[in-house]
Residue, then its C-alpha position, 0 to 999 in steps of 0.5 A: m153699722k153692724f157690717i162696718v163693726n164686723i169688718s173692723r173686728i176682723f181687720v183689727g183682730a187679725l192684725f193684732i194676732f199677726s203683729g203679736f205672734i211675730k214679736l212672740n216668736d222673738p220676745l228677746g229681740f222685742s225686749y232689746k227694742l224696749q231697752e232702746y225705747f227706755s234708754y236715756d236718748v229716747l224716753d229716758l226711763p232706764v229704771f225699766i231696762p232690767y224689766a224689759l224682757g218681762l214687759s216684752i212677754f206681757v205686751v206681746v201675749f196681751e196683744v195676741i190675746l186681745g186679737v183672739f178675744l176680739l175675733i171670738g167676741y169674748k168680753p167685748k167691753f174689756t177687749v175694746w177698752s184694752l185695745l183703745g188704751m194700747i193703741v193710744f199709747f203706741t200711737f203716742l210712742t211712735f209719734y214721739a220716736a218719729y218727730f224727735d227722730k229717736v228710733k229708726d225702726c219701731g219694732c212693731f213687726g220684729d225683723f219680719l217687716k221693718l217700718t220707719p217711725w213715721q210709717s208705724f205712726g201712720k199704721d197706728l192712726i189707721l188702727l186707731f180709726f178702726i178701734l174707735i169704730l169698735f168702741v162706738g159699736q160695741k153692742h154689735i160685737k157678738p160672741m162666736l161661741s157658747k159661753f163654755g166655748l168662749t172660756v175654753s178658747a180664751l184659756l187655751s189661747f193664753i196657755v198656747c201663747l205662754w208655752f210658745g214664748y217660753h219655748v222660743l226663749m229656751h231654744l231659738p225663734l221658730f222663724d228667723f228673719r235676720a241676715y244671720k239665719i241658717g242658709d245665709n252667707l255673711q259675705e254675700n249679705m255684707k255686699l250691695p247687690a248689683d242693682a242697688k240704688d244710690a242715695i240722692i242728696d241735695y246740697n244747699w250751699t250758702y256762700t258769698l261772692d262779691g260781697k253778696e250772699n247766695v244760695i245754690t242747690d246741687r248734688g255735692r259739687g258746690p259753687k264754682t266761684y265764691d269768696k267764702i262758704i258760709g255753710v251747707e245743708t243736706i236734704t236726702v231725696q232718696e235713701g240709698d240701699v245698704p247691705k243687709i249686714q253693715d257692722f259685723s266684724i271679727e277683731s283682735e286687739d291688733e287687726d281685723l280678721t273678718q275676711q280670714f274667718l269668713e273664708t274658713e272651711k269649717l268654723v264654729m263660733i261661740v257667741s256671747y254678747n256679754l260674758d258677765k251676763a252669760e248663762a253659767d250652765g251654757l258656758a259649762k257646755m261649751k268645753a265638750m262642744a269645742d273639743e268635739a268640733k276640733k276633733k272633726g277639723y273645725t276652727v273654734i273661736g269666741l265672739t264677744a263685746s266683753g273686755t280682755d280680762k273677762k275673756k281670760e277669766i272665762q277661758d280659765a274658769y271653763d278650760l275653754d280652748a277657744e280664742f275670743y275676738l271682739c264684735d259689737e254687742k248689738v250685732l252679737k244680739t242679732i246673730v243669735r238670741a242666746n247668751p251664749g249661743v253657737v253658730v256653725f259656718e262653712k266659708g261664711k255660710v251659716t249651716q247650723k245655729a243653736h241655743w246653749n240648751d240645744i248644743d247636743d243637737l249640733e252635728f260635726 
């Protein structure tokens, strides 16, 4: 039993630290996922949406801390009970999301690894099994350090987690796993690779012929002869591949300018998913940055989901010589974890990206 408990201890502790750190690297992204869970369409708990960022930081720090506590053997009773409570809650949440098909990606490993809700539910069941072993064999969880060493290690891990979370919020995630990271070309990421798999879908056709009701299954052609098509149901046999980027666009009120700007030699994009929520200090920094970029031959534009009146208000208030274009809010939140943030392109390739706190680090 002692051996089994120690194996479970290493597995659960390491997984909690890894999963928590991945989300701690991007707490803003995890807060967007929590907002999705709290929305009317999922848990219908909109009262928690304004607190999503605070909750995301608490959850991911607690997740990492519990993993550390388990590995070093600090307060085993508290640790195991906390692990059990957390995994029971997330097992329920992933089952709910999967069964009712509410959320397509659970967010357990951020953008590093995408799991479907059913995959995440299976992962949580496995974790629950190992945590139950720890619960039963608590007496075998022995401290790895002296009492003073345990206290210092626990305190240091807490301080490091808080510092790291604050750092990435005030700048940008240290590790970027999204399709808009530095070095990626948006034009390439908007295309399917040559070896992409097509979706395979079965069509179950219900129809009448000579007064009799029949059902045939094919790949979309339907019955050759019939009196009336009653209905058709589809079953996805194999999901087709999709481009890494599907919803990115740069639109004016009259036309789609995506391709034009992605072909631009030198482009600076000011990104603000919502100008009403944009940091005033950040917007104030954009004027000098935009002027400097234009002197060096860059085209400077803004990208937002806000309306025309708000765009004009911001341009006038900050004397910003940059035309704002329209893009989906969720896409803008994905491009850069800052409001506002700046992305620099060369013919669609991301060459630089900055939080508004780090605008002075941009090189033109």
